[in-house]
N, C-alpha and C positions, 0 to 999 in steps of 0.2 A: 650385504649390506654393511660398509668399514663402519670403524671405533667413529671416524670425524661425523660420519653421518649419524650414526645415532646419536649423538651428542647434540647434534644441531638439532634431529628431530626431538629429544627429548627435552632442548633449551628450549626451542620456540616450534611448538606443535602447532603449522599452521593451519592445519585441516580444522583444527578447533578455535581460532582465529576466525576462522575462514564460517562456517556453522555461526559465532555469534552476529556476525552482517546480515542473517538471515537473505538470503540469495536471492531465493527465488522469489521472495516478496521485491527484493531493493530491483530484480528483472525487466520485474513487471510495475512496478514505477518509471523505472528510466524508459520504460517501451511509450510509456504517455508523454515522458519529458524530451524524449528523441522527434517524437510525431510533433508536439506544439514545436518543436524549432522549425522542425519542415514545415510546417502551414505558416508559419512566417512570409517565406520566399521571400529570406534578406540572409543565405547563410552565404557570408562574403567571404570568411575565411574557415576552412576546413581546422584550422587549428587551434580558432574560438572552439568552434564548435566539438572538438574531441576535450579540449580541458574544460567545460561545461558539464560536458555526459562526466568526466572523471570527475569534476568540482560536486557536482549534484548527488553522484551516486556513491560519494566520502563522506558527505554529509546526510542521506541514508540511513549508509552503513551506519554512523554512529551514534543512530540514535535509536536504528536497533541494540548493540551492544547496550548500551544501556538500557534500554529496555531488558535485556538477561537480567542485569544484574539486579534491578530492579524486583523482576517476579522471582526470584529464582525460591526466596520459599514456595509461593507460588506453582511452579515448574517442580518442586519436590512433590508435591500432591497430587498431579494430574499424570494419566497416565501416559499421554500423549508426548510429555516435556519431561519425562524422569529421563531421560538419557543425552539432556544440553551439558554444555561443558561445565558449568558452575553444578551443576546437582552432582554430578559424576566423578566433582574433585580435580578432573582434568584443569580446568583455570579456578585460580583463585578470584573474586568479587576485585583484589590491589590489582589482576595484571588485564583485567576486563576495563574496568574503570581507565585505566593508562592507556589502551588503547580506543578506548572511545574519547581521548584527549587529542588523541596523535590522529585518529581521523580528524574529527571535528576541526582541528586547526591545519590540518592541511587542507580538508575541504574552503576553512574562508581562505587561507591564500592563497589556491588555486584563483578561487573562483575571484577576489579579488583584485590582484594580479594582472593573470590573463582574460578575464573577462569582463565583469564590469561589477563596482561596487553596489548596484541595485540587487542584484541577484545573491550575492553574499553574503544583503541581509536577510532578503526575503526567506532567505534559504537557513538562517542562523534562526531566525522566527520560529523557521517546519521544524527546525533540533530539538529548540526550546519546547515545544508545545508539546513535541508527540515523545520525546525523551524525558520531560521535567512534568510538564500540566498533567499530561494524559494517564501515562506509566504510573505516576507517584502518586494522582491523585484521584482525577476523575476515574480512574478504574475499579477501583475500591470507594468511590463513593454512590457513584446511581445507576442505574439499570441504563440510562440513557449515553453511558459512557461513550458507546460506541457510535454515537450520533454527534455529540457535541466534540470528542476527540477523532474524526472523522476528518475535520477539516483540514490537520497535518498531514494526511497523508493523503490531502486529496491536491496537493502543492504543487508535486512535481510537472505537470505544464502550464503551471505559473513562471515557475521558475525556467524552465528552459524554454518561455516564447520572452521574458527578460531580459535572458542570456543573447536572445540573436536580435532583441531590439533597443533593449536599456529603457523598458517602458510596458507601463501596463493598459491594459485595452479591453476591451469588452469579450473577448470571441477567448484570449485562456483563462479567462473565471466563470464562459458556459462551460469549458471541458471540464474546470476544478466543480464547480455546482455538478456536472454529472457522475463522477467518483465519487461526493460528498451522497450524492442520493444511493448511488449504489452500493454506498459500504455497509447501511444497517443490514442490507436483507443477504450480503455476499456473509459478512460473520455472525448474524443472527440464526442462520442456518447451523453454519459450525457451534455457535453456541445449544442449540437443538440437539446436536447429533452426542454432542458432548457436556449434556445436563448434566451429568452426574460427575462429572472433573471438576465442572465451574460449580457444585457446589460442596464438593470435600476441599477447593479452596479456597472457600469463602468468597468469592468474587460475585456480585449483586449483577449477575445478566438476566434480561429481561426473562427468560424460562422461565427463573426460579425465583424471581420477583412478582409474577405478573402471570405465569403460568404460559408454558405451553403452546394450548390452542390459541393464547392472546400474542403469544408473537408468530404464530403462523397469521392470522389475519391481519397482523402489522408487516409481517413480509411479504404480503400480497397488495396493500395499498403502495408501501414505498416501489414495486415492482410496476404499478402501474403508471406510481407518479414517474418515475426511472421511464416511459413509456414516453410520455408528455416534455421530460425535459431531452431525451435525445431528439426528438423532432425540431428542436428548435435550432442547431446549427444550418439543419438544413431552410429554414424559413427566415433567415435571416440574411440570407444568402454563402452562408461562409464553407455550404458545399453544393455538392450534385446528386443528380437520382444516381450515381452508384450507392454513392452512404445510403440513401435515404433508401433503396432495395434492401442494404444488408442490416441496414439496424432496424428496419421491420422483421426480416427475418430472423433476427437474434432476437429482438423484443417479444415474439411471439414462443419461441421456445424458453424465455423465463418466464413468460408467463404460463406457459404450460406447466414450470416445474414448479412453482408457487400456487398452482390452483390443486397439482396433485400433490403436494406436503402437505396444503391445508387435510384437502380431504384421505388424507395417509394415517395409517397404524403409529401411537406413540415410539414404537420399534420399529419400524421400517426403515429402510432405506433414502426414502425421500430425503431425506433434510439434507445428506451429502453428496447424491446424484446434484442436488443444485446449487449445493457451494463448490464442489467442482465445476462444476458447468458455469457458473460466474465468474470462476477467475480466466475462462476461455470466452467469455462471452465478454470481458473486456477491454482482452489483448485482439480481439478480431475486430471491435466497436472501434476502434484505435486504427489497427489495419484499414478497412475502411475509408476513414477519414485522409489515409496519407494516399490510398489509391486512384480515390477520389479526387487528392489534390490535383495528382500527376498524370492519370488519362483522364479524369473528368471531366476537365475544361477544354 
C-alpha cells in the first residue's frame, strides 16, 4: 500500500462510515421501497427510479448514523455493539454527526430536485421520527418504544410509492401497516435473546419491564395480527394467488416460530431463530408481491 493510500485511509476510514449507515438494515428497507415503486405501475423514467432509491437510501443512512451517535453509551455496555466505530474510537461523535448531516442534506436535495417535494418531505419526517423522536426519547422512556417508533421504520414503501406517483393512496399505507405490525415480534425476539445486554444498557425493553414470558405471548399475538394484516392486499385486489400462497407459507413458518418460542426454555435459541427468520420473512413477502404483480396477472 502506498503512503498516499495509507494516509487517505486514515483520513477517511470508509469502512467505519459505511458501518454507521447500518447497510443491512437499509438494504431491507430499500427492498420494500423498490417493490412499492414497481407496484405503482408508474415507472415512467428510469432516472427518477434511480434517483428515488438513492435519495431514500441516503435518508435512511442518515437516520442510522444519528442512531449510532445517540446510542454510543448504550453500545459500550452491550456485547453485540462493543465494536462499533464510535465505541472503539475509530470515529468521533462530531465526525459522525457531520456525516449524518451530509447524508441528510444530500437526500433532501436529490429527492426534492430529481423526484418530487412530497417524497422529500415524507423522508424528512421519517428521518426526524427515527433519528430524533425514537432514538433520543422513545427508546429510553417506554417499553412500547419499538411499537410507537416502528412507524418511522415502516415508511419506505410509502416513500417509494410517492416517488413514482406524487400522491398517497391506500395501497402503500397498507404496506406500511404490514411492516408496522411485523416490527414488534421482530425486535422483541432479539430483545429476549439479548435481555442481559439491554439490562446492562438500562434500555426499558419489554422483556425487562414485563418479563420474558409476557414478551413471548405478545410476540405470538402480534404474529396472529400479522397473519390477518398480510391477507388484506389479496382481499382488496391489490395482488393475486401467487402472493396469497407465498404469504400463507411465510405466515405458517412465522406462527410456528412464535409458538416454538412461547414453549421454549429461557436460554434456548428459539428467540434468535425467530429473529433471523423474521428478516427473511419480510424480504420474501415483498418479493412475492413483486412476482405476483408481474407474473400473476
